KOLSE-13383 format. One record per residue: z, y, x negated of N, C-alpha, C, O, CB in turn. Coordinates in steps of 0.2 Angstrom, whole numbers, plus 5000, padded with zeros to 4 digits. Atoms other than C-alpha are relative to their C-alpha. Glycine has a CB too. Layout:
BEGIN
ZYXZYXZYXZYXZYX/...
This chain:
BEGIN
500449984994506352744568500350065003500050115004499949935005/499649944997507752854575499950064995499750124997500849974999/500149935005507552954559499550035000499550095000500049994992/500749974999505752974562499950055005499650115004499649955001/500149984994506053024579500350094999500050145000500449955007/499549925000507453164575499750044994499850104994501049984999/500449945007506353234558499650055003499450045009499549964994/500549954998505253364561499349964997499349934991500150094997/500650025003503453324559499850014994499549964991499650015003/500249995006503153404544500349974994500149974989499950064999/499650045006504553314534499949945000500249904996500950025001/500050084999504153134539499849974995499450004991499749975006/500150055007503953004525499549945003499749905007500749974997/500550064998502352904528500249934998500149895002499350014998/499850085000503152754521500549975005500549915006500349994995/499550034996504752754532499850005006500249975010500650014999/500149984993503952814548499249965000498750004998500050105002/500750044998502352684552499850035006500150005011500049935001/500349984993501452774566499449965002499249934997499850085001/500850035000499852694574499650044998499850094997499849985007/500249974999498452744572499650035005499449995010500050004998/500149974993497652864584499249975001498849974996500050095000/500650024996496152784597499550055001499650115002500249965007/500449934997494652874601499949995006499849945008499350024997/499950004991494652924619499450045002499150084998500850055003/500649974999493152974629500250055005500750035009499549965001/499949944997493053144638500249965008500149905009499450064999/499850024992493753124658499349995005499349965010500550075002/500549984996492053164665499649934998499249905002499650074998/500550055002491153014655500449945002500049895004499950014991/499550054997492552894661499949995007499949945009500850024998/500050004993492252934679499449985001499449945006500250075003/500550015000490452914677499949914999499749875003499650044996/500050075002490752734669500249965007499849925009500549994994/499750024996491752694683499549995007499549935011500550045001/500550004994490452744697499549964999499249935003499750065003/500650065002489152644688500249935003499849895006499950004992/499850075000490152494689500249995008500149935010500850004995/499850004994490552514708499450005003499449965008500450065002/500550004999488752544711499549944999499149935003499950034997/500450065002488152384704500449935005500249885007500049994991/499750044995489452294715499750015006499349965008500750005001/500449994993488752374731499449994999499249965004500150075002/500750055002487052314725499949935002499449925005500049994993/499950055003487552154722500349985008500049935011500650004993/499650034993488552144741499250025005499149985010501050055003/500750004996486752214749499649954999499449935005499650044999/500350055002485952074741500249945004499849915007500050004994/499850084997486951924747499950025008499549995012500949974998/500249984993486952024765499249995002499049975008500150085000/500850014997485052034766499849925000499449905003499450064995/500250075001485051844760500249975005499849925008500449974995/499850034993486151804775499650015006499549975010500750035001/500549984995485051894787499449955000499349915005499850074999/500650035002483451814779500149915003499649885006500050004992/500050084998484251634782500349995006500349935008500449974995/499850014994485051664798499549975006498949965004500250065002/500450044997484351574814499850065005500150115007500349925002/500449944994483051674827500549995005500849945006499249995002/499750034993483851714843499749965004499049975005500150065005/500150064996483751574854500049944998499949895001499450015003/500050065005483851454841500649965002501049995005500050034993/499350035000485251314842500450004994500250004989499949935002/499549995005486751324833500449934999500849924995500650065002/499650084999487151124837500049984993500549964991499549955005/500050025007486651084819500550024995500749984991499550024997/499549965004487951194811500649975003501049945000499950085002/499350024997489251144824500349924999500949904999499950015007/499850055001488950964821500249984993500549924992499649985002/499850005007489150994801500850005000501249964999499750054995/499449984999490751084805500549945003501149955002500050075004/499650054995491450934816500549964995501149944995499449955004/499750065005491750824801500650034997501150004996499549984994/499549975004492950954793500650025006501250005005499850064996/499649964995493751034809499949955008499649985012499650085001/500250044995493750884823500650025005501150035003500049934998/499449984994494650934841500549945001500449884999499750025007/499550044999496150864847499749935005500049885004500650045005/500350054997495050754859499649954996499349905000499650045005/500350055004494350654846500449974996500149934992499550034997/499650045005495950594839500049935002499749905006500650025000/500150085000496350404838500149995007500550035009500649964995/499950034994496350334854499650045006499750015011500749995001/500349984995495250454863499149994999498949994994500250085001/500750015001493350434866499650024994499550084994499850015004/500349975005492250444851499250045003498750025007500049934994/500849954998490750574852499449964997499549934992499950104997/500650035003489050514848499850064996499950124998499349965005/500349965005488450564832499450035000498950005002500149974995/500749995001486950674830499649984996499849964990500050055000/500650045003485350624824499950044993499850014988499250005005/500149975006485150764812500450014994501050004995499950055000/499550015005485750784794500150084996499650084991499749934996/500049945002486150964788500550004994500949964992500250045005/499850005008486551024770500650045001500850085006499250034995/499449965002488151104763499850075001500250115003500449994994/500249935001487251264761500050035007500450085008499450024997/499949984995487051274778500450025006500450065010499849985001/499349984998488851234783500350064996500750085000500449945000/499649955003489451364771499650075002500050125002500049994992/500249944997488351494778500450025006500650075008499349985002/499650004993489151454795500550025000500650075004500249955003/499649985002490551474788500350084999500850115001499949964996/500049945005490351634779499850055006499950115004499649994994/500249954996489651714795500650025004500550065009499449995002/499550014995491251694804500650054996500850044991500249925001/499649965004492551844800500749964999500949925003500250085004/499550035003493951784791500750015004501149975005500150024992/499349984997495251884801500149975007500649995009500050075001/500050034992494951784818500249935000499949894996499349995003/499750095003495951614820499549965003499549905001500849985004/500450054998494551534830499549974996498950004995499850035004/500450015004493651414820499349975005499449975011500349944994/500650024996491951354827499849935000499749914994499450044997/500150075000491651174831499749985005499450015009500649984999/500450044993490851044843500550005003501150005000499649914998/499550014993491851034859499649995006499150025007500550085001/500350014992491450964876500550035005501150025006499949925001/499550004995491951024891500449965004500449905003499950045002/499450064997493350934902499849965003500049905003500550015005/500250064995492250864915499549954996499649894998499650035007/500450065004491050774903500449984995500249934992499550024997/499650035005492350744891500349935005500349875003500650054997/499650054996493350644905499449955003499549895005500650055007/500550054997491550564911499949954995499949894995499250035003/500050065005491350494893500649975000500549914999499950034993/499450055001493150434893500049945005500249895002500550045002/500050054996492850334909499449985002499249975008500350025006/500750014998491050294907499949925001499549895005499450024994/500050095001491450104905500349995008500049955011500749964992/499750024992492450104922499750045007499350015011500950035001/500249984994492050224935500150104997500650124994500449965007/499949915000491750434935500550025004500650085004499450045001/499749974995492850444950500950004996501450044999499949945007/499450015002494450394938500250054996500750044993500049944997/500049945003494250564930500750055004501150095001499150035001/499749964996495250634944500849974999501350015001499849985007/499350025002496850544938500350034994500950024992500149944998/499649985007496950644922500550065001500550085007499550014994/499449974999498350764920499650075002499750115006500649994994/500349934997497150914919499550005007499250065008499650024995/500249994994496450874936500550015006500350015012499649965002/499549984996498150904944500050055005500350055010500550014996/500049944996497751064950499649995006499850015011499650064997/500450014995496451004960500549955007500249945012499249974997/499750044996497750884970500550065004500650065010500349944996/499649944995498751044975499650045004499850075009500550054995/500649964997497051134980499949955006499749985011499450014994/500450054994496650974992500750025004500650045010499849924998/499549994996498450984999500150065004500450065009500449994998/500049924996498351175003499450005005499550025011499950074994/500550004995496651145011500249975005500150005011499449974998/499850044995497351015021500350025004500250015010500249954998/499549984995498851095028499750075003499950095008500750014995/500549944997497651265030499549975006499550005011499750044994/500450024995496451165039500349965006500149965012499449944996/499750024993497551075051500550055004500450065010500549954998/499749954996498651215055499450055003499550075009500550044994/500649964996496951315059500049965005500249985010499350014997/500150034994496551185070500349995007500250015012500049944998/499549994995498051165079500150095003500350095009500649984997/500049944998498151355081499450035003499550085006500350034994/500549994996496551375087499949965006499749985011499549994997/500050054993496651225100500650045005500550055011500449904998/499449974995498351315107499750075002499950095007500850004996/500249954997497551475108499450025005499450065009499850044996/500650014995495951435117500349955007500149965012499249954994/499850034995496751315128500649995003500649965009499949954998/499350014999498551325128500549944999500249894996500150025005/499550055001500051205128499649935007499449945013501050055000/500350054995499351045138500649945001500549895003499249964997/499550055000500950945137500450025006500650085007500449994993/499650004994501950915153500449935001500349895005499450025006/499850065001503150775149500449995007500549935009500449994994/499650014995504050795166499549985006499749935010500450075001/500550044996502550775177499749934997499549895001499550045001/500350065001501950635166500449954998500149894997499650014996/499550065001503550525163500450005005500749945005500449994993/499750014994504450565179499749995008500050005013500350064999/500349994992503350555193500149925002500249874998499050045000/500050054999503350415204499749944998500049884998500050005005/500350075004502050295196500149994995499949944993499450004999/499650045006503050295181500549965000500649924996500350044996/499450054998504550225189499649925002499949865001500550035007/500550054997503150105197499949954994500249894995499350035001/500250035005502450055180500649964996500649904994499650064997/499350035004504150035171500249945004500149885001500750054999/500050074996504549895185499749954998499949904997499850005004/500550055001503049825183500049964993499949904992499350035001/500150025007503049805164500849984998500949944993499750064995/499250055001505049755165500049925002500349875000500850055005/500150074995504449615178499649954994499849894993499450025008/500650035004502949565164500549974995500549914994499450054996/499750035005504149545150500749955001500949914997500250064996/499350054999505649465158499749925002500049875000500550025007/500450064999504349335164499849974993499949904993499450025003/499950045007504049305145500449984997500449924994499950034995/499350035001505649285141500249935003500349885000500450045002/500050074997505849155153499749944999499949885001500050005005/500450045001504449065149500249974992500249914991499550025001/499650035007505149065130500649955000500649914996500350064997/499350044998506848995137499749945001499749914996500450025007/500450064999505848855145499749964993499949904991499350025005/500350055007504948805127500649994998500649934997499450044994/499450025005506648805119500249935004500249875001500650064999/499950064994507148675135499749944996500049904994499650025007/500150065003505848565128500149984993500049924992499449995001/499950025006506048575111500849974998501049934994499850074997/499450034999507848535115500049935003500449895002500550045004/500050074995507348385126499849954993500149904991499250005008/500450045006506348325110500749974995500949914993499350064994/499250025003508148345100500249955002500349904998500550045000/499450044998509148255112499749935001500049885003500350035006/500350074999507848115112499849975009499549925011500549944996/500350014992507448135132499250025000499050025005500450075005/500749995000505548175127499750004994499950034989499850065004/500350015008504248125114499750064999499750105003499549954999/500249935002503548255104499350015003499150075005500050014992/500650004998501848215111499950025008499550065010499749924998/499949984991502348235130500250085000499950125004500849955003/499949935001503148405124499550044997499750104998500650004997/500649975001501648465117499650025005499450085007499749964996/500549974993500648455132500450055004500150105006499849935006/499749964995501948535142500150074997500050125000500849965001/500049935003502148675129499350045000499350105000500250004994/500749974998500248705130499950035006499550075007499649974999/500149974994500348725147500450065002500150125004500249965005/499649944998501848845149499750064995499850114997500849994999/500349945004501048955134499450045004499350105004499749984993/500749964995499348975145500250045007500050095009499349935002/499749954993500349015162500450064997500450115001500649955004/499549945001501449135153499450074999499550135002500449994991/500249955001500049235145499350015006499250075009499849984992/500449994993498749215160500450045005500250085008499849935003/499649974994500149265172499950084998499750125001500849975001/500149915002500349445161499450035002499450095004500050014991/500749985002498549465160499950015009499850075011499449924996/500149984993498449445179500450055004500250095008500149935004/499549954997499849555184499950064997500250105000500749984999/500249935005499249695173499150025004498950075004500049974990/500749974996497349685183500150005007499750045010499449954998/500050014994498049645199500550065002500650065008500249925002/499549944997499349805200499650064997499150064993500949994996/500249935003499049985197500350034994500350094992500150065004/499649985008499949995180499450044996498850044996500349914994/500449955005499450125168499749974994499949914994500450064997/500350045006498550085151500749994995500849944992499450054997/499650015006500150135140500649965002500949934997500250074996/499650034998501450045150499849915000500249874999500250035006/500450065001500149895151500049974993500249914992499450015003/500150025009499849875132500650004998500649984992499650064996/499350015002501649885130500349925002500649884998500550065005/499850064997501949735141499749954997500049914994500050005007/500450055004500549635134500249994994500349934991499250025000/499950025008500949655117500749975000500849934996500050074994/499350045001502849605119499849925003500249885001500850045004/500250074996502049445129499849974994500049914993499550015006/500450025005501049415115500549984994500449934991499650054998/499550015004502449435104500549935001500649884997500450075000/499750064999503549305112499649945001499949895000500450015005/500550064999502049185115500149984992500449934991499150015003/500050015008501949195094500649984998500649934993499950064996/499350035004503849165090500149935005500449895003500850075002/499850074997503949015104499449954995499649904993499849995010/500550055004502448935094500250004994500149944993499350015000/499750005007503148965077500749955001500849914997500350084997/499450035000504848885083499849935001500049894997500550025005/500150054999504048745090499649954994499749904992499750005006/500350025007502848715075500549984995500449934992499650064998/499650005006504148745062500549945001500649914996500250074999/499550054997505448625071499649924999499949874997500250025007/500450075001504148475071499949994994500049934992499250005003/500150015008503748515052500649984997500649964991499850064996/499550025002505548495049500149935001500349904997500550055003/499950074997505648335060499749964994500149924991499749985007/500450055004504348255048500450014992500349964988499250025001/500049985007504948325032500949974998501149944993500050104998/499250045000506948255037499849934999500049904994500450005008/500150084999506148075041499849994992500149944989499349985006/500250025006505248085024500650014995500749964991499350044998/499549995006506648145013500549955000500849944995500250074999/499350055000508048025019499649935000499949884996500450015009/500450065003506847875018499850004992499749954990499349995004/500249995006506347935001500749994995500749944991499650085000/499350025002508247944995500349925002500649894998500550055003/499650065000508647785004499749944996499949884995500249985008/500350055005507247694994500050004993499649964989499549995002/499849985007507947764978500549954998500549924993500250075000/499450045002509647664980499849934997499449884998500350005007/500050095001509847494971500349975004500650005009500349974993/499650064997510447344978500649984998501049945001499649954999/499350005002511847344967500750035002501350015002499950024995/499449964998512747484973500349975007500949995008499750065002/499750034995513147374989500749944996501349924997499449965005/499350055004514147244978500450034996501050014996499949934993/499549965003514947374969500550035006501150035006499550074995/499449974995515847454985500249935004500849935007499650065007/499550054995516347284993500349944994500549894997499649965008/499650035006516947204974500850005003501150055005499950044993/499150024999518747124976500350025007500950025008500550054995/499849994990518747164997499949905001499649864998499050065006/500050064996518947005007499149995003498850045007500750005007/500650014996517146945013500050005008500449975011499949934998/500050024993516746965031499549965002499049954998500150065005/500550034999515746875041499350025000499350085000500149985005/500649985003513846885037499750055004499450095002499549944999/500549964995513246965053500350074999499950124998500149985008/499749945001514747105052499850044992499750104990500849985001/500149975007514347115032499450035000499350094997499949954994/500649975000512547145036500050085004499850135001499449955004/500149944998512847295048500550064998500450124999500149995005/499549955005514347375037499550034993499450084991500849964997/500449985007513047375022499450055003499250094999499749934996/500449954998511747455033500150075000499750124998499949995005/499849944997512847585040500150054991500050114990500849995007/499849975005513447625021499450024996499450074992500549954996/500549975004511647645013499850065005499650115002499349954999/500249954997511147755027500650074999500450134998500049965007/499549945002512747875023500050024994500150084993500749995000/500249995007512347855005499550044999499550104997499849954996/500749944999510547915008500150075001499850124998499749985006/500049914996511048065018500450034995500150094993500450025008/499749975004512348105006499550034993499550094991500549954998/500449985006511148104991499550055001499450104997499749944997/500649954998509748185001500450094999500350144997499749985009/499749924999511048335005500250014992500150064989500950015005/499849975007511648334987499350034995499350084991500649944996/500749985003509948354980499750065002499350104999499649965000/500249954998509448474992500450084999500250135000500049985007/499549945002511048584988499950034994500150084992500749985000/500149995008510548584970499450055000499450094996499649934995/500549955001509048684975500050065004499650115004499449975003/499849944995509848804986499850074996499450114998501050005001/500049955004510248934971499850075003499350105001499649974994/500049944997510449094981499850054995499450104996500650025004/500149945005510549204966499350004997499050064995500650004995/500650005004508949144958499450015006498950025004499849934995/500550014993507949144976499750065000500050105004500349995008/500149944998507049304975499650025007499550085009499850034995/500249994994506249284991500549995006500349995012499449965001/499550024997507849244998500550085003500850085008500349964995/499749935000508649434996499650064998499850104993500549994996/500549945001507249564997500450064999500250114995499550025005/499749935000508649695000500350014994500550074993500650015006/499749985006509249694983499550044997499850094994500149934996/500549975003507649764977499750075005499150095004499649954998/500449964994507349884991500450084998501050094998500249965010/499849945002507550064986500550035006501050075004499350055001/499649964994508250105004500949994999501350025002499649975008/499350035000509850004999500450044995501050064997500149934999/499649955005510350114984500150075003500750095003499650024995/499949944997510050274994500450015005500650065007499750025003/499649984994511150235008500849974999501249965003499549965008/499450025002512550164998500249935000500849904999500550045004/499950094998512249965002500149974993499850004988499249965003/499950035006512849854989499449964998499149945003500749965000/500550045002511649754979500049935003499549895005499950004994/499750094999512549584981500149995009500349945011500949994995/499850014991512849615002499449985001499050015004500150075005/500550054996511549475006500349944999500649924994499249994997/499950095001511849285011499349985001498949995006500549965007/500650035000510449205006499949935002500449895002499850004993/500350064996509449065016499949944996499549944991499350025004/500050065002509648885012499449994998498950035000500349955004/500750035001508148795004499849965005500249945010500049954994/500450044996506848705013500349935002500349905008499450004996/499950064998507448535010500749995004500949945008499949964994/499450004996509248575016499950035008500150015013500650034996/500249994994508548655029499749945005499949935010499550054999/500250064997507548495035500549945002500549915006499549984995/499650064997509048385034500650035005501049995008500349964994/499749974994509948515046499850025005500050065009500350064999/500549984995508648515057500450005007500450055010499349945000/499949994992509348465074500650055001500650095007500349915004/499449945000510848575071499750075002500050115005500450004991/500249945000509748725071499750025007499650085010499550014994/500349994992509048705089500650005004500949955007499549945003/499449984996510348795098499750085004499350115002500850014995/500149944997510348935110500050064997499650104999500250015003/499849955004511049055099499650024994499650084992500649994998/500250015006510049015085499150035003498750075000500349914997/500749984998508349035095500150085004499650135003499649945007/500149934997508949195105500050054993499850114993500550015006/500049975006509349255087499250034996499050094994500449954996/500750005003507449235081499650045006499150085005499749924998/500549944996506749315097500150075001499750125002500149995008/500049935001507549465094499950034993499850094992500650015002/500149975007507449485075499350015000498949985003500249964996/500649995001505949575069499449944996499149964991500150074996/500350045004504949425062499749965005500149945010500449974994/500450044995503549305070499949944997499449904998499350025003/499950085003503949155059500649995000501050034998499749994992/499350034999505349055062500349964995500149914992499949955005/499650045006506548995049500649975004500850005009500350064994/499550034998508148895053500550044999501050055002500149954998/499449955003509249015042499650064997499250054992500549974994/500349945004508549195038500650034996501250034998499850065005/499349965004509549295025500150065004499750105007499850024991/499649964996510849405032500350054994500550034989500449955004/499549945004511649575025500749985004500849955009499850095002/499350014998513449585026500250065003500850065003500449984995/499949934995513549765036499550035002499050014999500450064997/500549954998512549885044500250064997500850084995499950005006/500049935002512150055038499850045005499350065007499550004995/500249964994512350165051499750075001499450105006500550015002/500449935001511650325043499349985000498850015002500350054992/500750014999510250235040499749995006499250025008500049954996/500150004990510150185060499950065002499450085005500649985004/500249944996510350355064499450044998499150075001500550055001/500549975002509250435053499349985003498950025005500050004995/500850035000507650325056499849995008499249985010500049924996/500149994994508050325074499850085003499450095007500749985003/500249934998507850525075499350004997498850015001500550064997/500650005001506350505065499549965004498949985005500049994996/500450034994505650375078499950045004499450035007500149955002/500149974995505950485091499450064999498950075002500650025002/500549965002505150625082499249985000498850015002500250024994/500750015000503650525079499549995008499050005009500049934996/500250024995503450475096499850085004499350085007500549945003/500149944997503550655103499350024996498850044999500650054999/500749965005502150705088499249965006498749985008500049954989/500450054996501250555097499750035007499150045008500449935001/500249974991501250625115499550064998498950055000500850045004/500549935002500650805108499349984998498850005001500450044994/500750005002499150735098499649975006499049995008499949954993/500550044993498650625114499850055005499350065007500449945005/500149964994498850755126499650074998499450105003500750025004/500149925002498350915116499149994998498750025000500650034993/500649995003496750855106499649925003499049935003500150014991/500550054999496150665112499650015007499050025008500349935001/500250014993496250665131499450055003498950035006500750035004/500649964997495250815134499249994998498749995002500150084997/500750025002493750775122499849935005499249935007500049984992/500250054997493750595131500050005007499749955009500449964999/500149994991493850665150499450044999499150045005500650045004/500649964998492350775147499549984993499649994987500250095000/500350025006490950695137499550064997499350105002499549935003/500149955003490150815124499050005002498749955003500349994992/500849994999488250875127499649984992499149954991499850105002/500450025008487950855108499949944997499849934991500350044995/500050075001487950665110500849974995501350004993499349994995/499150035003489450545102500050034992500650034990500149895000/499949985007489250605084500350075000500650084994499249994996/499649964999489950765089500949995002501350025000499850035004/499450024994491350675100500349974994500949984993499749955007/499750025005491650565084500450044994500950024991499549974999/499749955005491950715072500650045005501050065002499350054997/499549964996493050795086500749944999501249964999499650025008/499350054999494250625087500249974994500749944993499949935004/499750045005494150575070500750024997501049974995499650014995/499449965005495550695061500649995007501149985004499750104996/499550004995496750685078500049935001500649915002499950055006/499850084999496450485080500449984993500949944993499249965000/499850035006496750455061500850025000501249974998499650054994/499449985001498450565061500449975006501049975005500050084999/499750044995498950475077500249934997500849904998499449985006/500050075001498650305070500750004994501249964995499349984997/499649995005499650355055500850005002501349965001499850064996/499550004998501050415063500449955004501049955004500050035002/499750054995501250275077500249934993500749894993499349975007/499750065005501250155060500850004998501249964999499550004992/499349995004502750245052500549995005501149975003500150074996/499550014995503650245069500249915002500849895003499750055007/500050074998503350065073500349954994500849914995499249975002/499950065006503449965055500550034996500849994993499349984995/499449985005504650075046500550035003501150025001499850064995/499449974997505650155059500349945005500949935005499850075003/499850034994505850045074500249924996500749894997499350005006/499950085002505649865065500750014994501149974993499249954997/499449985004506949955052500749985003501049945001500050064998/499449994995508249985065500249955002500849935000499950035006/499750054997508149835073500249944994500649894995499549985004/499650045005508349735056500750014998501149974996499650004994/499349985003509849835051500449985006500949945005500150094999/499450034996510649805068500249935001500849925004499950015004/500050065001510349625067500349964993500349904993499549995002/499950025007510849605049499549964997499649924992500649975000/500650025002509149555046499950024991499950084990499450045005/500149985006508849555027499350014997499250054992500249974997/500650015002507049525025499750055004499350045009499849935001/500449934997506449705029499450024997499450084995500550065000/500749985003504749705022499649995005499449935007499749964995/500550004995503549735034499350025001498950005005500250035004/500649985002502149815026500150024992500750044989499750075003/499949965006501749845009499450044999499250075004500049954995/500249935000500649975000499249995002498850004998500150044992/500650024997499149945011499450084998498850084998500149985008/500349935000498650145008499650004994499150034994500550064999/500250025006498150084990499549954999499349944993500549994996/500450064999497049944996499350014997499050065000499949975008/500749985000495349924987499549955004498949955001499950014992/500450044998494549794998500349995008500950005009499949934996/499750004993494749765017500349945001500849945005499650005006/499550055000495549585015500750024998501250005000499749944997/499249975005496849665003500250055008500750035010499850074990/499749964994497149805019500349945004500949935004499350055003/499750064994497349645034500549974995501049974998499249925003/499450025003498549575021500750034999501250004999500050004995/499549945004499549725016500350045006500850075005499650054994/499949954995499649835033500549975005501050005006499450035003/499550014995500549725045500349924998500149875001499650015008/499850055003501549585036500249955005500049895004500450024996/499950054995502249495052499649965002499749905002500350015004/500550034998500749465059499649964995499449904996499650055003/500450055006499849405042500549944999500249894997499950044993/499650065003501249285038500149965006500449905005500850034997/500150074995501049185054499450005002499349945004500349995008/500750025001499149195054500049964993499649914993499450075000/500150045007499349115037500449944999500249894997500350054994/499650074998500648995041499849955006499849895005500850035002/500150024994500148945057499149995003498949965007500550055005/500650024999498348955057499549974994499149934994499750075003/500450015007497648955039500249944997499849894996500250064994/499750055006498848835030500049955005499949895003500950034997/500150054995498948725046499549975002499449915004500350025005/500750024999497148725049499849954995499649904996499650045000/500350045007496848665032500549934998500349894994500050064992/499650055002498348535031499949965006499849905005500750024998/500050064994498248455049499350005002499149945002500450025007/500649994998496448495055499449984994498849964996500150075003/500450005007495648485036499550034999499050014996499849944998/500549965000494648615039499950054991500450074987500350055007/500149975007493948705023500250084999500550105005499350004997/499649944998494548885019499450055003499650105006500450044992/500449944996492948975025500149985009500150035013499150004998/499850014992493348885044500750035001500850065006500149925002/499349974998495148945042500050074999500550105002500549974995/500049925001494749115037499650025007499950065010499550024993/500349984993493549115053500350005006500250035010499549985002/499550004994494949055064500450045000500750055005500349955001/499549945000496049185058499850075003500250105007500250014993/500349944997494949325062499949985009500050025013499450024996/500149984993494349255078500649995005500750015011499449955003/499449994995496149215086500250085000500450115005500749954997/499649925000496649405080499550045004499750085008500150054990/500449984996494949445088500150005008500150055012499449964998/499850024992495449375106500550035002500550075006500349935001/499349964998497249435104499950085002500150095008500549994992/500349944999496649615103499850015006500050055011499550024995/500549964993495249615116500449985006500350015011499149975002/499750004993496549535129500350065001500350095006500649945000/499549954998497749675126499550065002499650095007500650024993/500349954998496349815126499549985006499350025009499650044995/500549994993495249755141500549995005500350025010499549945001/499649994993496749715153500350055000500650065005500449965003/499549944999497749865148499450065004499550105009500450034992/500649954996496049965153499549985006499050015007499650044995/500350034994495449855166499250004999498850035003500350035006/500849995001493749825159499949954996500349934992499750074996/500350065005492849665151499550034996499050054998499749935004/500649985005491949735136500349974992500949994990499850105001/499750035006492149645120499950044993499950024988499749925000/500049965005491949785109500549984994500349964989500150075003/499350015005493649755100499949944996500149934990500750005006/499950075003493349575096499349984996499249954991500149935007/500549995006491549605089500150044994500050034989499450025002/499949965007492249735079500549964994500649964988500350085001/499550055005493549605072499549954997499549954991500649965005/500550055003492249475069499650014995499549974991499749995004/500549975006491149615058500350014995499950024990499750055001/499549995004492649625048499849944994499949954988500750005004/500050065006492149465039499450014995499650004989499849925004/500449985006490449515031500250074997499950084992499350015003/499849935004491249705027500649984995500850024991500350055007/499650005005492549605018499649964994499949964988500849975004/500350025005491449515008499650064997499650074990499549935002/500349935004490449685005500550044996500350074991499750055004/499749945002491849785001500449954993500849984989500650035007/499650025005492449644988499650024993499950014987500049935000/500449965006491049724976500450054996500350064990499450045003/499749955001492149864974500849995000501250045000499950055005/499350015000493849784974500350034992500050034987500349905001/499749975005494949854961499850064997500150074992500049974995/500149945001494250024960500050065005500150045011499550004997/499949954996494250194967499550005006499850025011500150064996/500550004997492650164977500249945005499949945011499349994996/500050044995493250024986500850035003500850015009499949914997/499549964998494850124991499650055005499950045011500350034995/500449964995493650254999499849975006499850015011499550034997/500450044995492650115010500849985004500749985010499549934996/499450024995494450065017500150045003500150045009500649974998/499849944995494950225022499450045003499650095005500350054996/500549984999493150265027499949975007499850005012499450004995/500050034994493150125039500750015006500650015012500049944999/499549974994494850175048499950075002500150085008500850014998/500249934998494250345049499550005004499550055009499750054994/500550014994492750295060500249965004500149975010499349994998/499950054994493450145068500450025005500250005011500549944998/499449994996494950225077499650065006500050065011500650024995/500049984996493850355086499349975004499149985010500150055000/500550064995492450215092500449985004500249975010499749944997/499650054994493850105100500150065005500050045011501049954997/499849954995494350275110499450015003499450015009500450074997/500750004995492550305115499949945005499949955011499249994994/500350064997492150135120500449995005500249985011500049934995/499550004994493850115131500350055004500350045010500549984999/499749934997494650275135499550035004499650065010500250054995/500449964996493050355141499849975006499750005011499450024997/500350034993492550215154500750015004500750035010499849894999/499550004996494450225160500250085003500650105007500549964997/499949924999494450425160499450005006499550035012499950064992/500649984995492750415170500249985008500050025013499249964998/499850034994493550285183500550045003500550045009500149944999/499449984996495150365186500050085001500550105003500649974996/500249944998494350545187500550044993500650104994500350025009/499849985006495250595169500949995001501250024997499750094999/499550024999496950535175500349934994500349874995499949985006/499750065005497950435159500649995003500749935004500150024990/499550024999499650455165500150025009499750075012500550054995/499649994992500550445184499249975004498950015007500450095002/500650024997498850335189500149985006500649945006499649954995/499950044994498850285208499649945000499649915005499850045006/
């Protein structure tokens, strides 16, 4: 082959150089015409397909839902993944040809794929259609609305405060309100009422001590105790009515009198119950002793005379029964396994301030307390109960081992700031509205008082139940510092009354509800009615005496809670129930202020402090 290439064309040998036969070639013009014709055929086919698409396309305004429904089977959105609500299938059935047409109608370069998708609110409504439509606010997609609500709340409150100050100026004058001669007079009267109530409480202790010492029978003691309690309460109410004391010091002194009376009642009732339990427990342990134990103790010893032997045997049985009862009671103490004995261990405040988790001395069991019953009736024990933040008496309270001074200092500052804020709300927003009736009627007054009244109630709750009682518990090494639960999330009114004031709830539960069922043989309905009746009477005494008016509005409002509780149980466990609770609080505060403050302000010519 190389020889062929190097040789001249004329000298090539046909056998040695086998060249391929030449192919017939078309002219360049004819090849171009053939390629053009082929491209025209392709273009004509493309126009035919486009015309077919236009003919089969839906008319303007027609629904594309059938095509989206068919595409849903192949490209399902993330909201229809397992665990999310299933979408209702469409009733129509569409051919594969229509689905293919819909796919071909979309340019391939675009990333978006048409499919059936619901808007966020409709998807949330479908997800919670079996429970409640309001629950969709808890979705992650709705967190922005919470931020918007917080911004609107801060802006609205700031605007109201700024407008009030610009239009009316600052109305606070603490020097004129708390350093006037009438303020010192009111402080002396309130101090005298509280001191008298403490003296009556100590008299109740002396009566209980007389029963323990055997100087007085329980029945006589109960009669004298009832007289002392009535005299203490009526004396405080009479002192408030007959003296020119202002509403704030009057309400404070009456509340302290009520607290001391409730503590005295719990002290007497609990000790009587412990005395009965002690007698029953020792008798039960004595009855379980076998007669052979006496022979085993005296075996091998010289038999004394019969009378002396019987006396020694009785004394031994008493000592043996008491020792056995104490052994049984000590087995039930178990401080580490008693969750109620050490609530401080689970408190978030303990870890925040560096308190040890095991720095709690647990209270003994109820049976051991019953055996130690006479020993707990001491002046020191009763004085500690009067000072500790609890309305329910126990012979032994769980105690912490050290005080958290940082916690005490911080909560004291917070309490002081809350009281200053309450004073500002009262003088800047509430008293001016209550002093001058609105010409637009009570609805306008309720609208003006609703927000500052709710703010004042919340600030007062935080100052008293979280700060004041917390500081008192820390100073007294009192470990059971749970004075409220999450009442703000209550979904019914009965849950709210159980959660928002734990000391009063525990007192009414033990000494009214349980004792009424146990001793008086009431049913649960009558016991619940007694609870609300006592609460209504106590609130009415405080408000009517403080404002020196005899109006049963508060008592009627408390008794009206029973049908409202039955009504709110229909929404128990739902967000609607929580709306009902907050709505009742939002309207209840201004109504009470209008019914009691308005008459006082009209009588005293608009004076709330330094009343003559």
